[in-house]
C-alpha positions in Angstrom: -99.1 50.6 -35.5 -98.2 52.8 -38.4 -94.7 53.7 -39.4 -93.3 56.2 -41.8 -89.9 55.9 -43.4 -88.1 57.8 -46.1 -87.3 56.6 -49.6 -84.6 54.1 -50.2 -83.0 53.1 -53.5 -80.7 50.2 -52.5 -80.6 47.9 -55.5 -80.3 44.5 -53.7 -83.6 42.8 -53.0 -84.9 40.7 -50.1 -84.1 37.4 -51.8 -80.4 38.2 -52.2 -78.3 35.6 -50.6 -76.1 36.5 -47.7 -72.4 36.7 -48.7 -70.4 33.7 -47.4 -68.4 34.5 -44.3 -65.2 32.6 -43.4 -67.2 30.5 -40.9 -69.8 29.6 -43.6 -67.0 28.8 -46.1 -65.4 26.5 -43.5 -68.8 24.7 -43.1 -69.0 24.3 -46.8 -65.5 22.9 -47.0 -66.4 20.5 -44.1 -69.5 19.4 -46.1 -67.4 18.5 -49.1 -64.8 16.8 -46.9 -67.6 14.8 -45.3 -68.9 13.9 -48.8 -65.4 12.8 -49.8 -64.9 10.7 -46.7 -68.3 9.1 -47.1 -67.7 8.2 -50.7 -64.2 6.9 -49.9 -65.4 4.8 -47.1 -68.2 3.4 -49.3 -65.7 2.7 -52.1 -63.3 0.9 -49.8 -66.1 -1.3 -48.4 -67.4 -2.0 -51.9 -63.9 -2.9 -53.2 -63.4 -5.4 -50.4 -66.9 -6.9 -51.0 -66.2 -7.0 -54.8 -62.8 -8.6 -54.2 -64.3 -11.3 -52.0 -67.1 -11.9 -54.6 -64.6 -12.2 -57.5 -62.4 -14.5 -55.5 -65.3 -16.7 -54.4 -66.7 -16.8 -57.9 -63.3 -17.8 -59.4 -62.9 -20.6 -56.8 -66.5 -21.8 -57.3 -66.0 -22.0 -61.1 -62.7 -23.9 -60.7 -64.3 -26.3 -58.3 -67.3 -26.9 -60.7 -64.9 -27.7 -63.5 -62.8 -30.0 -61.4 -65.8 -31.8 -60.0 -67.3 -32.2 -63.5 -64.1 -33.7 -65.1 -63.4 -35.8 -62.0 -66.9 -37.2 -62.0 -66.8 -38.1 -65.7 -63.3 -39.6 -65.6 -64.1 -41.8 -62.6 -67.4 -42.9 -64.1 -65.9 -43.7 -67.6 -63.1 -45.6 -66.0 -65.5 -48.0 -64.6 -66.8 -48.9 -68.1 -63.3 -50.0 -69.2 -62.1 -53.5 -68.4 -59.6 -56.3 -69.4 -60.9 -59.5 -71.1 -59.6 -63.0 -70.4 -56.7 -62.5 -72.8 -55.6 -59.3 -71.0 -56.8 -57.0 -73.7 -58.2 -53.6 -72.8 -61.8 -53.4 -73.8 -63.4 -49.9 -74.6 -66.8 -51.2 -75.7 -68.8 -49.4 -73.0 -66.9 -46.1 -73.3 -68.7 -44.6 -76.2 -72.2 -45.8 -75.0 -71.9 -44.1 -71.6 -73.8 -40.8 -71.3 -70.8 -39.3 -69.3 -68.9 -39.2 -72.6 -71.5 -36.9 -74.1 -70.7 -33.2 -74.2 -67.0 -33.5 -73.1 -64.5 -31.1 -74.6 -61.8 -33.8 -74.8 -61.8 -37.5 -73.9 -59.0 -40.0 -74.2 -57.7 -43.3 -73.1 -54.0 -44.0 -72.8 -52.3 -47.4 -72.1 -48.8 -48.2 -70.9 -46.5 -49.2 -73.8 -43.0 -50.0 -72.6 -43.3 -47.4 -69.8 -44.8 -44.7 -72.1 -48.4 -43.8 -72.4 -49.8 -44.5 -75.8 -53.2 -43.1 -77.0 -55.8 -45.9 -77.5 -58.8 -43.6 -77.9 -59.3 -39.9 -78.5 -62.4 -37.8 -78.9 -63.0 -35.7 -80.9 -59.4 -36.3 -82.2 -55.8 -36.8 -81.0 -55.3 -33.1 -81.3 -57.7 -32.6 -78.4 -55.3 -34.5 -76.1 -52.0 -33.2 -74.8 -48.9 -33.9 -76.8 -46.6 -36.7 -75.9 -44.6 -34.6 -73.4 -47.8 -33.6 -71.7 -49.1 -37.2 -71.6 -45.8 -38.3 -70.1 -46.1 -35.7 -67.3 -49.7 -36.7 -66.5 -48.7 -40.4 -66.6 -45.8 -39.8 -64.2 -48.1 -37.9 -61.8 -50.7 -40.6 -62.0 -48.0 -43.3 -61.2 -46.9 -41.2 -58.2 -50.3 -40.5 -56.7 -52.0 -43.8 -57.6 -55.4 -42.1 -57.7 -57.3 -39.7 -59.8 -55.3 -36.5 -60.4 -56.2 -33.0 -61.6 -53.7 -31.1 -63.8 -53.8 -28.1 -66.1 -52.0 -28.8 -69.4 -52.3 -27.6 -73.0 -53.7 -29.9 -75.7 -51.9 -30.4 -79.0 -53.4 -27.1 -80.2 -51.9 -25.1 -77.3 -55.1 -24.5 -75.5 -54.9 -24.9 -71.7 -57.4 -27.5 -70.5 -58.3 -28.8 -67.1 -57.6 -32.5 -67.1 -58.8 -35.3 -64.8 -56.8 -38.6 -65.2 -58.3 -41.7 -63.5 -56.0 -44.8 -63.3 -57.1 -48.3 -64.6 -55.4 -51.1 -62.9 -54.3 -54.5 -64.3 -53.5 -56.5 -61.3 -51.7 -54.2 -58.9 -50.2 -51.9 -61.5 -51.6 -48.9 -63.4 -51.8 -50.1 -67.0 -54.1 -47.4 -68.5 -55.9 -44.2 -67.7 -59.0 -42.2 -68.8 -58.4 -38.5 -69.5 -61.3 -36.1 -69.5 -60.5 -32.5 -70.3 -62.5 -29.3 -70.1 -61.9 -25.9 -71.8 -62.2 -23.3 -69.0 -62.5 -20.4 -71.6 -66.3 -20.2 -71.3 -66.2 -20.1 -67.5 -63.4 -17.6 -67.5 -65.3 -15.3 -69.9 -68.3 -15.5 -67.6 -66.0 -14.7 -64.7 -64.6 -11.6 -66.5 -68.1 -10.4 -67.3 -69.1 -10.7 -63.6 -66.0 -8.8 -62.7 -66.9 -6.0 -65.1 -70.4 -5.8 -63.9 -69.2 -5.6 -60.3 -66.8 -2.8 -61.2 -69.5 -0.9 -62.9 -71.9 -1.5 -60.1 -69.4 -0.4 -57.5 -68.6 2.8 -59.4 -72.4 3.6 -59.7 -72.9 2.9 -56.0 -70.0 5.1 -55.0 -71.5 8.0 -57.1 -74.9 7.4 -55.5 -73.3 7.2 -52.0 -71.4 10.5 -52.7 -74.7 12.2 -53.8 -76.6 10.9 -50.8 -73.7 11.8 -48.4 -73.6 15.3 -49.9 -77.3 15.7 -49.4 -77.3 14.3 -45.8 -74.3 16.4 -44.8 -76.0 19.5 -46.2 -79.1 18.8 -44.2 -77.1 18.1 -41.1 -75.3 21.4 -41.5 -78.4 23.5 -42.0 -78.8 24.1 -38.2 -75.2 25.3 -38.0 -75.7 27.6 -41.0 -78.9 28.9 -39.5 -77.1 29.5 -36.2 -74.4 31.4 -38.0 -77.0 33.5 -39.9 -78.8 34.2 -36.6 -75.5 35.2 -35.0 -74.7 37.6 -37.8 -78.3 38.9 -37.6 -78.1 39.4 -33.9 -74.8 41.3 -34.2 -76.4 43.6 -36.9 -79.5 44.2 -34.8 -77.4 44.8 -31.7 -75.4 47.4 -33.6 -78.5 49.0 -34.9 -80.3 49.1 -31.5 -77.3 50.4 -29.5 -75.9 52.9 -32.0 -78.4 55.7 -31.2 -78.4 55.4 -27.4 -74.6 55.2 -27.3 -74.3 58.4 -29.4 -76.8 60.2 -27.2 -75.0 59.1 -24.1 -71.8 60.4 -25.4 -73.4 63.8 -26.2 -74.9 64.0 -22.7 -71.6 63.3 -21.1 -69.7 65.7 -23.3 -72.2 68.5 -22.8 -72.5 67.9 -19.1 -68.7 68.0 -18.7 -68.4 71.3 -20.6 -71.4 73.2 -19.3 -71.0 75.0 -16.0 -73.1 73.4 -13.3 -74.4 70.9 -15.7 -72.7 67.8 -14.3 -75.6 66.7 -11.9 -78.2 67.0 -14.6 -75.9 65.3 -17.2 -75.3 62.5 -14.7 -79.0 62.0 -14.2 -79.6 61.9 -17.9 -76.7 59.5 -18.4 -78.1 57.2 -15.8 -81.5 57.3 -17.5 -79.9 56.5 -20.9 -77.8 53.7 -19.4 -81.0 52.2 -18.0 -82.5 52.4 -21.4 -79.5 50.7 -22.9 -79.9 47.9 -20.3 -83.5 47.4 -21.5 -82.3 47.3 -25.1 -79.7 44.6 -24.3 -82.4 42.7 -22.4 -84.6 42.9 -25.4 -81.9 41.8 -27.8 -81.2 38.8 -25.7 -84.9 38.1 -25.5 -85.2 38.2 -29.3 -82.2 35.9 -29.7 -83.7 33.4 -27.2 -87.1 33.5 -28.9 -85.7 32.9 -32.3 -83.5 30.0 -31.0 -86.7 28.5 -29.5 -85.3 28.8 -25.9 -87.9 31.3 -24.7 -91.6 31.9 -25.3 -93.1 35.3 -26.1 -94.5 36.9 -23.0 -98.1 37.9 -23.4 -99.3 40.2 -20.6 -102.1 42.8 -20.6 -100.6 46.3 -21.1 -101.6 49.8 -22.1 -100.3 50.2 -25.6 -100.9 54.0 -25.5 -98.8 54.4 -22.3 -96.0 52.1 -23.8 -95.9 54.3 -26.9 -95.8 57.5 -24.9 -93.0 56.2 -22.7 -91.0 54.9 -25.7 -91.2 58.3 -27.5 -90.2 60.2 -24.4 -87.1 58.1 -24.1 -85.9 59.0 -27.6 -82.9 61.5 -27.7 -84.9 64.3 -29.3 -88.6 63.8 -29.0 -89.4 67.5 -29.7 -90.2 66.9 -33.4 -92.6 64.1 -32.6 -96.3 64.4 -31.8 -98.2 61.7 -30.1 -102.0 61.2 -30.4 -103.3 58.2 -28.4 -106.4 56.7 -27.1 -106.6 54.1 -24.3 -105.8 50.7 -25.8 -105.1 47.4 -24.0 -103.3 44.6 -25.8 -101.7 41.3 -24.8 -98.0 41.4 -25.6 -94.4 41.5 -24.6 -93.6 45.1 -23.4 -89.9 45.0 -24.3 -90.5 43.6 -27.8 -93.4 46.1 -28.5 -91.3 49.0 -27.2 -88.4 48.1 -29.5 -90.8 47.8 -32.5 -92.3 51.2 -31.8 -88.9 52.8 -31.2 -87.5 51.3 -34.5 -90.5 52.7 -36.4 -90.2 56.2 -34.9 -86.4 56.4 -35.3 -86.7 55.3 -39.0 -89.3 58.0 -39.6 -87.0 60.6 -38.0 -84.0 59.3 -39.9 -85.7 59.1 -43.4 -88.3 61.8 -43.1 -86.0 64.6 -44.1 -86.4 66.5 -40.9 -90.1 66.7 -41.3 -92.5 66.3 -38.3 -93.3 62.8 -37.2 -96.8 62.0 -36.1 -97.5 58.9 -33.9 -101.0 57.7 -33.4 -102.3 54.9 -31.2 -105.7 53.4 -32.0 -107.5 50.1 -31.4 -105.9 48.8 -34.6 -102.3 49.4 -33.4 -99.7 52.1 -33.8 -99.3 54.4 -36.9 -96.2 56.5 -37.6 -96.2 59.1 -40.3 -93.6 61.5 -41.7 -93.9 64.1 -44.4 -90.8 63.1 -46.3 -90.4 61.8 -49.9 -92.1 58.5 -49.1 -91.2 55.0 -50.2 -91.6 53.6 -53.7 -94.1 50.8 -54.0 -91.6 48.2 -55.2 -89.3 48.9 -52.2 -91.9 48.5 -49.4 -91.7 44.8 -48.9 -88.0 44.7 -49.5 -87.4 47.1 -46.5 -88.9 44.5 -44.2 -86.2 41.9 -45.1 -83.7 41.5 -42.2 -81.0 40.8 -44.7 -81.2 44.3 -46.2 -78.3 45.8 -44.4 -75.0 47.3 -45.2 -73.6 50.6 -46.4 -76.2 53.2 -47.0 -79.0 51.2 -45.3 -78.8 53.1 -42.0 -80.3 50.1 -40.3 -83.6 50.5 -42.1 -83.8 46.9 -43.1 -83.0 45.7 -39.6 -85.3 48.1 -37.8 -88.3 47.6 -40.0 -87.7 43.8 -40.2 -87.7 43.7 -36.4 -90.9 45.6 -36.2 -92.7 43.2 -38.5 -91.1 40.2 -36.7 -92.5 41.5 -33.4 -95.9 42.2 -34.9 -96.1 38.6 -36.3 -95.1 37.2 -32.9 -98.2 38.9 -31.5 -100.4 37.7 -34.4 -100.3 41.0 -36.3 -98.2 42.5 -39.1 -96.4 45.6 -40.2 -96.8 47.4 -43.5 -95.7 50.5 -45.4 -98.1 52.7 -47.4 -98.3 56.2 -48.8 -99.5 58.8 -46.3 -102.4 61.1 -47.4 -100.9 64.3 -48.7 -97.4 62.9 -49.1 -94.9 61.1 -47.0 -94.7 57.5 -45.7 -97.1 55.8 -43.3 -96.0 52.7 -41.4 -98.6 50.6 -39.5 -98.0 48.0 -36.8 -101.3 46.2 -36.8 -102.0 44.2 -33.7 -105.0 41.9 -33.0 -107.6 43.0 -30.5 -107.2 41.6 -27.0 -108.9 38.3 -26.4 -111.9 38.5 -24.1 -110.5 35.5 -22.1 
């Protein structure tokens, strides 16, 4: 089918994005809110997991230090003994491997109720001061077993101490003290905490990016639905504008002309029937685009469909139709709308020049003798988004014509007509022999 349409100089192109409507803006706000909630939920979960990991690591390191000093103190205590004269013998202390690598090692012995240092490694400064030793001694006397305490050495550095009692008879007469500096373990713990914090921050950012991507993909159907709704409203306005105007004129003229009411009533009924078919076609297009309905393909006489469509136009006097018998497989309502859009566009943009419609085996051709269409504008006019002030529905009408043609396996195109004007063709495939 060929279509002719007048020249158009609208500056916006077919790839211009549709302005955001309030509904689209709300969807975009919902997307960002979803991203924020996704990131916040991920952050909360990661913070809880990181807190558990930090707490578990701290306890584990404390237990390892306690187990190490307790094991060393208990083992070294077994190397110390009293000789026959009741003297405390430390001969086996320095030879035991448990004494290797300790941060602090000492032996204290009761001297008039006060613990006195008998042995210190690496020096007396590594052991607690006298007040600290007294506190450890009192705790040891109270518990009567190995005790664990945190106390500073003489240099003021907090050590973790294990004190194991050494009995003489039934009384605690001495004790072995093994101390460990927790600074290295604490430094490793801080490093783990910093890595967890950095890792959680990175994961939150990744989660936010993934959430934003997924929410965007999940909202695409809704955005497409809104776009289709806006498109349907624009197409409905385009399709119904002309028949409503014609119906109004028929009613007004019939009411003012003497004896014209019966004829006007018949014409009004005919136009109302046409509007009913238009509405049916609009709904059919909407259902097809939504995937709720298949395109109907029935054998039909394309030449008769074109003749009937042109005859139903408000003013078919300026249109000449040249047809030959052609049978195609297609949807009569959709093809009728496509033909009607092409002819109306030619009438609207042809500058009042005659419009010629021809039906051949290739399809339908519509020609006017107007100013034509610039080459750079031809494809743009088939974009369904080219609407708005000054468009006169051209973008919608031509886009629908191409959409209908593509549904039937064909296409629609605009070219220059020989001798001037525009030529629009709705090219349809030949009917299958089956």
